[in-house]
KEKE-3310 file (N, C-alpha, C; in steps of 0.2 Angstrom, whole numbers, plus 5000, padded with zeros to 4 digits):
npx = (5377:5383:5373:5372:5367:5370:5384:5386:5381:5390:5402:5399:5397:5410:5418:5412:5416:5430:5432:5428:5415:5420:5433:5432:5426:5437:5447:5442:5441:5454:5460:5454:5460:5474:5483:5491:5493:5482:5470:5457:5442:5437:5438:5429:5423:5421:5431:5422:5408:5393:5378:5366:5368:5365:5373:5383:5387:5386:5392:5391:5389:5396:5396:5390:5376:5380:5394:5393:5387:5397:5406:5400:5401:5415:5417:5411:5420:5431:5427:5426:5439:5446:5439:5444:5457:5458:5454:5465:5475:5470:5471:5485:5489:5483:5490:5503:5501:5500:5506:5517:5517:5527:5529:5539:5548:5546:5549:5556:5556:5572:5579:5589:5588:5597:5596:5595:5589:5580:5568:5558:5547:5548:5561:5557:5548:5556:5565:5556:5551:5563:5565:5555:5558:5554:5559:5554:5545:5532:5534:5529:5526:5524:5511:5507:5493:5483:5477:5487:5488:5496:5496:5497:5503:5493:5499:5514:5530:5537:5550:5566:5574:5591:5602:5605:5611:5619:5623:5638:5641:5636:5622:5621:5614:5601:5605:5596:5590:5599:5601:5603:5593:5589:5598:5605:5601:5609:5601:5598:5588:5581:5572:5558:5545:5531:5516:5498:5487:5474:5458:5456:5468:5476:5480:5492:5493:5506:5510:5513:5507:5498:5493:5482:5488:5489:5500:5509:5512:5522:5522:5510:5501:5502:5498:5485:5480:5481:5472:5460:5456:5455:5443:5426:5417:5406:5397:5394:5381:5381:5391:5403:5420:5423:5429:5436:5440:5448:5458:5464:5468:5480:5489:5499:5508:5512:5518:5529:5536:5539:5547:5559:5565:5573:5586:5590:5599:5600:5598:5596:5604:5621:5633:5625:5621:5611:5596:5598:5611:5616:5611:5618:5631:5630:5626:5637:5646:5639:5639:5638:5648:5663:5662:5648:5638:5642:5641:5628:5623:5627:5620:5607:5608:5606:5598:5581:5574:5567:5554:5548:5541:5535:5544:5556:5553:5552:5565:5572:5566:5571:5584:5586:5580:5588:5593:5603:5595:5600:5596:5594:5584:5566:5554:5548:5544:5532:5522:5525:5522:5508:5502:5492:5493:5505:5510:5508:5517:5529:5529:5529:5542:5550:5548:5553:5566:5571:5568:5577:5590:5590:5590:5603:5612:5610:5601:5588:5584:5578:5577)
npy = (5834:5818:5804:5787:5778:5784:5783:5769:5766:5773:5766:5754:5757:5761:5749:5742:5749:5747:5733:5724:5713:5701:5702:5700:5687:5680:5682:5675:5662:5660:5660:5649:5638:5638:5632:5616:5607:5603:5591:5590:5586:5594:5611:5623:5632:5632:5637:5643:5649:5641:5647:5640:5628:5617:5611:5618:5623:5611:5600:5587:5583:5575:5562:5546:5536:5523:5524:5530:5520:5510:5516:5514:5500:5499:5504:5494:5484:5489:5488:5475:5471:5477:5470:5457:5459:5462:5450:5442:5448:5445:5432:5430:5435:5426:5415:5418:5419:5407:5393:5379:5368:5364:5354:5354:5362:5375:5391:5407:5424:5428:5417:5403:5387:5372:5357:5339:5330:5316:5311:5307:5314:5327:5331:5332:5342:5353:5354:5357:5369:5377:5376:5383:5396:5400:5399:5395:5390:5386:5385:5376:5374:5363:5363:5360:5354:5357:5345:5337:5333:5335:5347:5354:5371:5385:5397:5402:5403:5410:5401:5403:5394:5393:5385:5370:5354:5339:5328:5327:5321:5306:5297:5281:5269:5258:5244:5240:5251:5259:5270:5282:5292:5291:5297:5307:5325:5341:5354:5371:5383:5399:5409:5420:5431:5431:5421:5417:5403:5403:5396:5379:5366:5359:5344:5340:5333:5329:5325:5333:5345:5360:5377:5392:5407:5421:5434:5442:5458:5467:5481:5485:5477:5483:5496:5494:5489:5500:5509:5501:5501:5514:5518:5521:5511:5498:5494:5505:5516:5529:5533:5536:5532:5517:5512:5501:5501:5512:5509:5499:5505:5510:5500:5497:5507:5504:5492:5497:5504:5494:5486:5493:5488:5478:5483:5493:5499:5488:5487:5476:5467:5460:5471:5481:5478:5477:5467:5459:5460:5454:5441:5437:5437:5427:5416:5414:5408:5396:5390:5377:5375:5383:5400:5400:5409:5421:5418:5416:5429:5436:5431:5434:5448:5466:5472:5476:5492:5501:5506:5497:5486:5473:5466:5467:5459:5446:5445:5444:5432:5423:5424:5418:5405:5397:5389:5375:5370:5377:5373:5381:5389:5392:5386:5398:5401:5396:5403:5416:5417:5415:5425:5439:5453:5466:5470:5458:5449:5456:5454:5440:5438:5445:5438:5425:5428:5433:5422:5413:5419:5418:5405:5401:5409:5402:5406:5403:5389:5380:5367)
npz = (5346:5342:5339:5346:5338:5325:5325:5324:5311:5304:5306:5300:5287:5284:5285:5275:5264:5264:5262:5248:5242:5236:5240:5254:5254:5249:5259:5270:5266:5264:5277:5283:5276:5276:5283:5281:5289:5297:5296:5285:5277:5266:5261:5271:5263:5245:5231:5223:5229:5233:5235:5236:5243:5255:5264:5268:5281:5289:5300:5299:5287:5278:5283:5284:5289:5290:5293:5306:5313:5313:5321:5333:5334:5335:5348:5355:5352:5358:5371:5373:5371:5382:5392:5389:5391:5405:5410:5407:5414:5427:5427:5425:5438:5447:5443:5447:5461:5465:5473:5474:5487:5501:5515:5528:5538:5550:5544:5545:5538:5530:5534:5530:5524:5523:5515:5512:5498:5492:5488:5474:5469:5475:5469:5456:5456:5460:5449:5439:5443:5443:5429:5424:5427:5439:5453:5466:5481:5492:5509:5523:5540:5555:5567:5584:5592:5607:5610:5607:5594:5578:5565:5549:5546:5541:5537:5530:5522:5507:5498:5491:5479:5480:5479:5470:5468:5464:5477:5485:5496:5499:5506:5513:5502:5496:5487:5477:5473:5467:5457:5445:5446:5459:5466:5479:5482:5486:5493:5495:5503:5504:5514:5511:5507:5517:5518:5517:5516:5504:5502:5495:5496:5482:5473:5461:5444:5443:5456:5467:5479:5478:5481:5481:5486:5498:5498:5512:5519:5530:5533:5527:5534:5547:5544:5541:5552:5561:5554:5554:5568:5570:5565:5569:5581:5576:5586:5593:5594:5593:5585:5589:5594:5604:5620:5619:5606:5605:5614:5607:5595:5598:5598:5588:5591:5604:5601:5593:5604:5613:5605:5605:5616:5613:5609:5617:5631:5645:5662:5669:5663:5661:5663:5658:5645:5630:5626:5615:5612:5624:5622:5611:5615:5625:5617:5609:5617:5618:5606:5593:5584:5580:5576:5572:5576:5571:5558:5557:5560:5549:5539:5542:5541:5544:5559:5558:5559:5574:5571:5563:5569:5567:5558:5565:5576:5569:5564:5577:5581:5571:5574:5587:5585:5576:5560:5557:5573:5589:5601:5613:5615:5617:5604:5594:5582:5574:5582:5580:5566:5565:5573:5574:5576:5577:5590:5597:5590:5594:5607:5609:5603:5613:5625:5622:5619:5632:5640:5634:5636:5651:5652:5646:5654:5666:5676:5675:5670:5656:5653)
capx = (5381:5381:5370:5375:5365:5373:5391:5386:5380:5396:5407:5397:5399:5418:5420:5410:5421:5437:5433:5423:5412:5424:5439:5430:5426:5444:5450:5439:5443:5462:5461:5452:5463:5481:5488:5490:5494:5476:5467:5450:5439:5436:5438:5422:5420:5425:5433:5416:5403:5386:5374:5360:5370:5362:5378:5389:5388:5384:5398:5391:5386:5400:5396:5384:5373:5385:5400:5391:5386:5403:5409:5397:5404:5422:5416:5410:5426:5436:5425:5428:5446:5447:5437:5449:5464:5457:5454:5471:5479:5468:5474:5492:5490:5481:5495:5508:5500:5498:5513:5518:5518:5532:5528:5545:5550:5543:5554:5555:5560:5579:5582:5592:5588:5600:5593:5597:5583:5580:5561:5558:5542:5551:5566:5554:5545:5561:5567:5551:5551:5569:5565:5550:5561:5551:5562:5551:5541:5529:5536:5525:5528:5518:5509:5505:5487:5482:5476:5493:5489:5500:5493:5501:5501:5491:5504:5521:5535:5540:5557:5569:5580:5597:5607:5602:5616:5620:5626:5645:5641:5630:5621:5621:5608:5600:5608:5591:5588:5605:5601:5605:5587:5588:5604:5603:5603:5610:5597:5598:5582:5581:5565:5557:5539:5526:5509:5493:5484:5467:5455:5458:5474:5475:5485:5493:5495:5513:5511:5514:5502:5498:5487:5482:5491:5490:5506:5508:5517:5522:5520:5503:5497:5502:5494:5478:5478:5479:5465:5454:5454:5454:5436:5421:5415:5399:5393:5392:5376:5382:5396:5410:5424:5422:5435:5440:5443:5452:5464:5467:5471:5487:5492:5505:5512:5515:5523:5535:5539:5541:5553:5565:5569:5578:5592:5591:5603:5596:5601:5596:5609:5628:5636:5620:5620:5604:5594:5600:5619:5618:5610:5623:5637:5630:5626:5644:5648:5636:5638:5640:5654:5666:5659:5641:5634:5644:5638:5621:5622:5629:5615:5601:5608:5605:5591:5576:5573:5562:5548:5546:5541:5534:5550:5561:5551:5554:5572:5574:5564:5576:5591:5586:5578:5592:5593:5600:5593:5605:5594:5595:5578:5559:5552:5543:5542:5525:5518:5526:5519:5501:5500:5488:5495:5512:5511:5508:5523:5535:5528:5532:5549:5553:5547:5557:5573:5572:5569:5583:5595:5590:5592:5610:5616:5609:5597:5581:5585:5571:5578)
capy = (5827:5812:5798:5780:5775:5786:5780:5762:5766:5776:5761:5749:5760:5761:5742:5740:5752:5744:5727:5722:5706:5696:5702:5697:5680:5677:5682:5670:5655:5659:5659:5642:5632:5640:5627:5610:5602:5601:5586:5592:5583:5599:5617:5624:5635:5631:5644:5646:5648:5639:5649:5636:5622:5616:5607:5623:5623:5605:5597:5579:5582:5570:5556:5542:5532:5517:5526:5531:5513:5507:5519:5510:5494:5500:5505:5487:5480:5491:5486:5467:5470:5478:5464:5451:5461:5461:5443:5439:5451:5442:5425:5430:5436:5420:5410:5420:5418:5399:5390:5372:5368:5359:5354:5352:5365:5382:5395:5414:5427:5428:5411:5398:5380:5367:5350:5334:5326:5310:5310:5309:5320:5333:5333:5334:5348:5358:5354:5360:5376:5380:5376:5388:5402:5402:5394:5397:5385:5388:5381:5376:5370:5360:5365:5355:5357:5356:5338:5333:5332:5340:5349:5359:5378:5388:5402:5400:5408:5408:5400:5403:5388:5396:5380:5363:5350:5332:5328:5324:5316:5302:5293:5274:5268:5251:5242:5239:5257:5263:5272:5290:5296:5291:5300:5313:5332:5346:5360:5377:5387:5405:5411:5427:5433:5427:5420:5413:5399:5404:5391:5372:5363:5354:5339:5340:5327:5327:5322:5338:5349:5368:5381:5399:5410:5428:5437:5447:5463:5469:5488:5485:5475:5488:5502:5492:5488:5507:5511:5497:5503:5521:5519:5520:5504:5497:5493:5511:5519:5536:5534:5538:5526:5514:5512:5495:5503:5518:5506:5495:5510:5512:5494:5497:5512:5500:5488:5501:5506:5488:5484:5497:5485:5473:5486:5498:5497:5485:5487:5469:5463:5461:5478:5485:5477:5476:5460:5456:5460:5449:5434:5435:5435:5420:5411:5412:5403:5389:5388:5371:5375:5390:5405:5399:5415:5426:5416:5418:5436:5439:5428:5438:5455:5471:5471:5481:5498:5500:5508:5491:5481:5466:5464:5466:5453:5441:5445:5441:5425:5419:5424:5413:5399:5397:5383:5371:5373:5377:5370:5386:5394:5389:5387:5403:5403:5396:5408:5423:5417:5415:5431:5444:5460:5468:5469:5451:5447:5458:5451:5433:5438:5447:5433:5420:5431:5433:5415:5410:5422:5416:5398:5401:5411:5398:5409:5399:5383:5377:5359)
capz = (5349:5337:5343:5346:5331:5319:5325:5322:5304:5301:5306:5296:5280:5283:5284:5268:5259:5265:5259:5243:5244:5234:5244:5260:5254:5248:5265:5275:5263:5265:5284:5284:5272:5275:5286:5278:5295:5299:5291:5284:5271:5261:5264:5272:5257:5239:5228:5221:5234:5231:5240:5237:5246:5262:5268:5270:5288:5292:5301:5298:5280:5274:5287:5283:5294:5290:5297:5313:5316:5314:5327:5339:5334:5338:5355:5358:5351:5363:5378:5373:5371:5389:5396:5388:5395:5412:5412:5406:5419:5433:5426:5427:5445:5450:5442:5451:5468:5466:5475:5476:5494:5504:5522:5531:5544:5550:5543:5545:5533:5530:5536:5525:5526:5519:5516:5506:5496:5488:5485:5467:5467:5477:5465:5450:5458:5460:5442:5436:5445:5440:5422:5422:5429:5445:5457:5472:5484:5498:5514:5529:5546:5558:5574:5589:5595:5614:5610:5605:5587:5574:5559:5545:5547:5534:5536:5529:5519:5500:5499:5484:5478:5479:5477:5469:5464:5466:5483:5485:5502:5498:5512:5511:5499:5495:5480:5473:5471:5466:5450:5444:5448:5466:5469:5483:5480:5491:5491:5499:5502:5507:5515:5509:5509:5521:5514:5520:5511:5503:5498:5496:5493:5477:5471:5454:5441:5444:5462:5472:5481:5477:5483:5480:5492:5498:5501:5517:5519:5537:5533:5525:5540:5552:5542:5541:5559:5563:5551:5556:5575:5570:5563:5575:5582:5574:5592:5596:5590:5592:5580:5593:5596:5610:5624:5617:5599:5607:5616:5601:5591:5600:5598:5584:5594:5609:5598:5592:5610:5615:5601:5607:5622:5610:5608:5622:5637:5650:5668:5672:5660:5663:5660:5655:5638:5627:5626:5609:5613:5629:5619:5606:5620:5628:5612:5606:5622:5618:5599:5592:5580:5580:5570:5570:5577:5566:5551:5557:5560:5542:5535:5544:5540:5549:5562:5556:5564:5579:5569:5559:5575:5565:5555:5570:5579:5565:5564:5583:5580:5566:5578:5593:5583:5569:5557:5562:5580:5594:5607:5618:5616:5615:5597:5594:5575:5573:5586:5576:5560:5566:5577:5569:5577:5578:5597:5599:5588:5598:5614:5608:5603:5619:5630:5619:5620:5639:5642:5631:5640:5657:5651:5645:5660:5671:5681:5675:5665:5654:5653)
cpx = (5378:5379:5374:5373:5368:5381:5391:5385:5386:5402:5405:5399:5406:5420:5418:5414:5428:5437:5427:5421:5417:5431:5438:5429:5433:5448:5448:5441:5450:5463:5459:5457:5471:5485:5486:5491:5488:5472:5460:5448:5439:5437:5431:5419:5424:5427:5427:5410:5396:5381:5368:5362:5368:5367:5384:5391:5386:5390:5398:5388:5390:5400:5389:5382:5378:5391:5398:5390:5392:5407:5407:5400:5411:5422:5415:5416:5431:5434:5427:5435:5449:5445:5442:5455:5463:5457:5461:5476:5477:5471:5481:5493:5488:5487:5501:5507:5498:5505:5512:5520:5523:5531:5535:5547:5547:5549:5552:5559:5567:5583:5584:5592:5592:5598:5596:5591:5584:5573:5561:5553:5545:5557:5563:5551:5550:5564:5562:5550:5557:5568:5560:5552:5557:5553:5560:5546:5537:5531:5532:5528:5522:5517:5506:5499:5487:5480:5482:5494:5493:5497:5498:5498:5498:5495:5511:5525:5536:5547:5560:5574:5586:5603:5603:5607:5616:5624:5633:5645:5635:5629:5621:5614:5607:5602:5602:5588:5594:5605:5602:5599:5586:5594:5602:5605:5604:5606:5598:5592:5582:5574:5564:5550:5535:5519:5504:5489:5477:5464:5458:5465:5473:5481:5486:5494:5502:5515:5512:5508:5503:5492:5488:5484:5490:5496:5505:5514:5516:5519:5512:5499:5497:5498:5487:5476:5477:5473:5459:5452:5453:5446:5431:5418:5408:5394:5391:5387:5377:5387:5403:5414:5423:5429:5439:5444:5449:5459:5468:5471:5479:5492:5499:5510:5516:5520:5530:5539:5542:5547:5559:5569:5574:5585:5594:5595:5598:5600:5601:5601:5616:5630:5631:5619:5613:5603:5597:5608:5620:5616:5615:5630:5636:5629:5633:5648:5645:5635:5641:5646:5657:5663:5652:5637:5636:5641:5631:5619:5623:5623:5608:5601:5607:5598:5587:5575:5567:5555:5545:5545:5539:5540:5555:5559:5553:5561:5575:5572:5569:5583:5591:5583:5581:5591:5600:5599:5599:5603:5594:5589:5572:5558:5546:5541:5535:5521:5519:5522:5511:5498:5497:5490:5503:5514:5512:5515:5529:5535:5531:5539:5553:5553:5552:5564:5575:5573:5575:5590:5596:5592:5600:5614:5615:5604:5590:5582:5578:5571:5585)
cpy = (5822:5807:5792:5777:5777:5784:5773:5762:5768:5770:5755:5751:5760:5754:5740:5743:5749:5737:5726:5715:5701:5696:5699:5690:5676:5677:5677:5663:5654:5657:5652:5637:5634:5634:5620:5604:5599:5597:5588:5588:5588:5605:5619:5628:5633:5637:5647:5644:5647:5641:5645:5629:5622:5613:5612:5623:5617:5601:5589:5578:5576:5563:5553:5538:5525:5518:5527:5525:5509:5510:5515:5503:5494:5501:5498:5483:5482:5488:5478:5466:5471:5473:5458:5453:5460:5454:5440:5442:5447:5435:5425:5431:5430:5415:5412:5419:5411:5396:5383:5372:5362:5359:5350:5355:5372:5386:5403:5418:5428:5422:5407:5391:5375:5360:5345:5330:5321:5308:5312:5314:5326:5336:5335:5341:5354:5359:5358:5368:5380:5381:5382:5395:5405:5398:5396:5391:5389:5383:5382:5372:5366:5363:5360:5358:5354:5348:5334:5331:5337:5341:5354:5366:5380:5395:5400:5405:5405:5407:5400:5397:5392:5391:5373:5359:5344:5332:5324:5319:5312:5298:5285:5272:5260:5250:5241:5245:5262:5265:5280:5294:5296:5294:5306:5320:5336:5352:5365:5381:5393:5408:5419:5429:5428:5426:5417:5410:5402:5399:5384:5371:5358:5350:5339:5333:5324:5324:5327:5342:5357:5371:5389:5402:5418:5430:5442:5452:5467:5476:5489:5483:5480:5494:5500:5491:5495:5509:5508:5499:5510:5523:5518:5513:5503:5496:5500:5515:5526:5538:5536:5531:5523:5514:5506:5497:5508:5515:5502:5499:5511:5505:5494:5502:5508:5495:5491:5502:5499:5485:5488:5493:5480:5476:5491:5495:5494:5484:5480:5464:5464:5467:5482:5484:5476:5469:5456:5455:5454:5442:5432:5433:5428:5414:5409:5407:5396:5387:5381:5370:5382:5394:5404:5405:5420:5425:5418:5425:5439:5436:5432:5445:5460:5471:5477:5486:5497:5502:5503:5485:5474:5463:5463:5460:5446:5440:5442:5433:5420:5419:5418:5406:5398:5390:5381:5374:5372:5374:5375:5390:5389:5390:5392:5405:5402:5401:5415:5423:5418:5421:5436:5451:5460:5467:5462:5448:5449:5455:5444:5433:5440:5441:5427:5422:5431:5426:5411:5413:5419:5408:5397:5404:5407:5400:5405:5394:5381:5369:5357)
cpz = (5344:5341:5342:5340:5325:5319:5322:5314:5301:5301:5301:5289:5279:5282:5277:5263:5259:5261:5254:5245:5242:5238:5251:5260:5253:5255:5270:5273:5265:5272:5286:5282:5272:5277:5284:5284:5298:5294:5291:5278:5265:5265:5266:5266:5251:5236:5225:5226:5231:5236:5241:5241:5253:5267:5270:5277:5292:5293:5300:5291:5276:5278:5285:5289:5295:5294:5304:5316:5317:5320:5333:5340:5337:5345:5358:5358:5357:5370:5378:5374:5379:5393:5396:5392:5402:5414:5412:5412:5426:5433:5428:5435:5449:5449:5447:5458:5469:5467:5476:5483:5496:5512:5525:5537:5544:5549:5544:5540:5535:5532:5530:5528:5521:5520:5510:5505:5492:5485:5478:5465:5469:5472:5458:5450:5457:5453:5438:5437:5442:5432:5420:5424:5435:5451:5465:5474:5490:5504:5520:5534:5549:5565:5578:5593:5603:5615:5609:5598:5583:5567:5555:5546:5540:5533:5535:5525:5512:5501:5492:5484:5476:5477:5476:5465:5468:5472:5482:5491:5502:5504:5509:5508:5497:5488:5475:5470:5469:5459:5451:5447:5455:5470:5473:5480:5486:5489:5497:5498:5506:5508:5514:5511:5513:5517:5519:5515:5510:5499:5500:5493:5488:5476:5464:5451:5442:5451:5468:5474:5480:5480:5481:5487:5492:5502:5506:5517:5526:5537:5532:5531:5545:5551:5543:5548:5562:5560:5553:5563:5575:5568:5569:5575:5580:5580:5595:5592:5589:5587:5583:5594:5603:5614:5621:5610:5600:5610:5611:5596:5592:5600:5594:5588:5600:5606:5596:5598:5613:5611:5602:5613:5619:5610:5613:5628:5642:5656:5671:5669:5662:5659:5656:5648:5636:5627:5621:5610:5618:5626:5615:5610:5622:5623:5609:5611:5622:5611:5598:5588:5580:5574:5568:5571:5573:5560:5551:5557:5553:5538:5536:5542:5546:5552:5559:5561:5569:5576:5564:5564:5572:5562:5560:5574:5575:5564:5571:5583:5576:5570:5583:5591:5576:5566:5555:5569:5584:5600:5614:5619:5614:5608:5597:5587:5573:5576:5582:5570:5560:5570:5572:5570:5578:5585:5599:5596:5592:5604:5614:5607:5609:5624:5628:5620:5627:5642:5640:5635:5647:5657:5650:5650:5666:5677:5681:5669:5663:5653:5655)
residu = (MET:VAL:SER:LEU:HIS:GLN:ILE:THR:ILE:LEU:VAL:ALA:ALA:THR:SER:ALA:ALA:ALA:PHE:SER:PRO:SER:GLN:LEU:ARG:THR:CYS:TYR:ILE:SER:SER:CYS:CYS:THR:SER:SER:SER:HIS:ARG:MET:PRO:ASN:CYS:ILE:PHE:SER:SER:LYS:VAL:ASP:THR:ASP:SER:SER:ASP:ASP:PHE:ASP:ASP:PHE:ALA:GLU:PHE:THR:SER:THR:GLN:LEU:SER:SER:SER:GLU:GLU:ASP:VAL:LYS:ASP:ASP:ALA:SER:PHE:LEU:SER:ASP:LEU:GLN:SER:ARG:VAL:GLN:GLU:VAL:GLU:ASP:LYS:SER:ASN:LYS:LEU:PRO:LEU:MET:ILE:LEU:ASP:THR:MET:LEU:PRO:ARG:GLN:ILE:LEU:GLN:ILE:GLN:ILE:GLN:HIS:GLU:THR:LEU:LYS:SER:LEU:MET:LYS:HIS:ARG:VAL:SER:GLN:GLU:THR:PRO:THR:LEU:GLY:MET:LEU:GLY:MET:ALA:LYS:LEU:SER:THR:GLY:GLN:THR:VAL:PRO:LEU:LYS:THR:GLY:VAL:GLU:VAL:HIS:ILE:ILE:GLN:MET:GLU:LYS:SER:THR:ASP:LYS:PRO:PRO:THR:ASP:THR:THR:SER:ASN:THR:GLU:SER:SER:GLU:PRO:TRP:ASP:VAL:SER:LEU:CYS:ALA:GLY:ARG:ARG:PHE:VAL:ILE:GLU:GLY:GLU:VAL:ASP:LYS:THR:GLU:GLU:GLY:TRP:THR:GLU:ALA:GLN:VAL:LYS:PHE:LEU:ASP:SER:GLN:GLU:GLU:GLU:GLU:LYS:GLU:VAL:GLN:GLN:PHE:SER:LYS:PRO:SER:MET:ALA:ASP:ALA:SER:GLY:LYS:PRO:THR:GLU:VAL:SER:SER:ALA:ASP:ARG:LEU:SER:VAL:ALA:ARG:ALA:ILE:SER:LYS:SER:LYS:GLN:PHE:THR:GLU:PRO:ASN:MET:ASN:MET:LYS:ASN:GLY:ALA:SER:LEU:VAL:ASP:ARG:TRP:ILE:GLU:LEU:ALA:LYS:GLU:ASN:GLU:ARG:GLN:PRO:GLY:GLN:ILE:ASP:ALA:LEU:LEU:LYS:GLN:LEU:GLY:GLU:MET:PRO:PRO:GLU:TYR:GLU:PRO:THR:GLU:ARG:ALA:PHE:TRP:VAL:GLY:ALA:LEU:ILE:ASN:PRO:LEU:PRO:SER:MET:GLY:VAL:ALA:MET:GLU:ILE:ARG:PRO:ALA:LEU:LEU:VAL:SER:LYS:LYS:ALA:GLU:GLU:ARG:VAL:GLN:VAL:ALA:LEU:GLU:GLY:LEU:LEU:LYS:SER:ILE:LYS:HIS:MET:ASP:GLY:SER:ALA:ARG:MET:TRP)
# end
C-alpha cells in the first residue's frame, strides 16, 4: 500500500515537471496584469523579478508619510464640510419656520377670510412675502380670560395669500390722505397648517412682528398621544402602567368613537338625520344670503373620515363658525385650537354643534 507521504511527493514532482520556473513566473504575472480596467501603480512583479527587493509584497511601499498625512487632512475637511452643511440646513429650517404674525381673527384649517386692508405696514408685509415667493403669514386670534382681559393666542394657523389686489369698492377716505399708497386692497387668506409659537415674538425693522413657530400635524399628535400613554407611568415603581395611564391610553380610541356621532343616524333628530345633516338643513333656513351654506360646504371640502378625529373636529368647527359669522353658534374655534387631545377637540365640536342645532330649531335658544 502506498503511504500518504509517498503520494504527496509524487504530486509535487508531477507539478514541477509540468511547469518550468520561467513558465510559472510568466503565468502568475500574466494573471495579475491582464485586466487594464483595474487601476494599479505597477504590476506586483516586473518582467524581471528582483529577488533582493524588499518591497515586492509591501502594499504601502509607494506611499509616503506626506501622502498619509494628507489623507488625515481630507478627513478633517470632510468633517468641516458636513458641519457647515448641517449648519446651513438648520438655518434654512429655522428660516422656513419663522412667520410674520397677523393678529386679526381666529381661523381654522380650510377657512377663507376676505378682508380689506389700508394699513401701510400690513400692505408692505404682504408685498414682501409675495415678492419672496413665500405668500404666507401666521394668523392669530384673541382669547378672553376669566378676568375679562383679552390676549392673543399662541396657537394659530398659517394662511396663504390667495388674492391681493386694489379694491374696486373704496371706502370713504380723508382728503388729506388720498394718495395711491393709502388705497385699500382686497385680500383673501386661506388657512392651512396649525402652529404654536416657540420663544419670544420679535419686531422687525420694517415694523411687523414675527416669531419662530412649530407646525402641528394632527396624525402625529394622535400617534404621540397613544405612545405617550402606552408607556409605564414614572410614578409606578414596579414599572407597570397605572390606572390613569391605562385609561388615557384609550383617549384616541374614544375620540374616534365619538367622531362617528357627527355622521351616523340620530334618532333624536328630525327623520333620524345625522347631526351634521340636521345642522346643514337648519342653517340653510337661517343663511344670510341665498347659497351661503352651499358655498361654505364647497370651500371646506369633504368631511375627514372618522378615524381622523382631530381633523373632523376642526372641519365641524369651521362649519358652524364660518367666515363671516352666521350668528347661530357659540364661538368654539379658540377652544379647538388650544385643546391638547383629540378627544377634547371632538367633545368641543360635538357640544357646539348640538347647541347650535337646538338654538336654530328653537328648543334651546342661546340668545
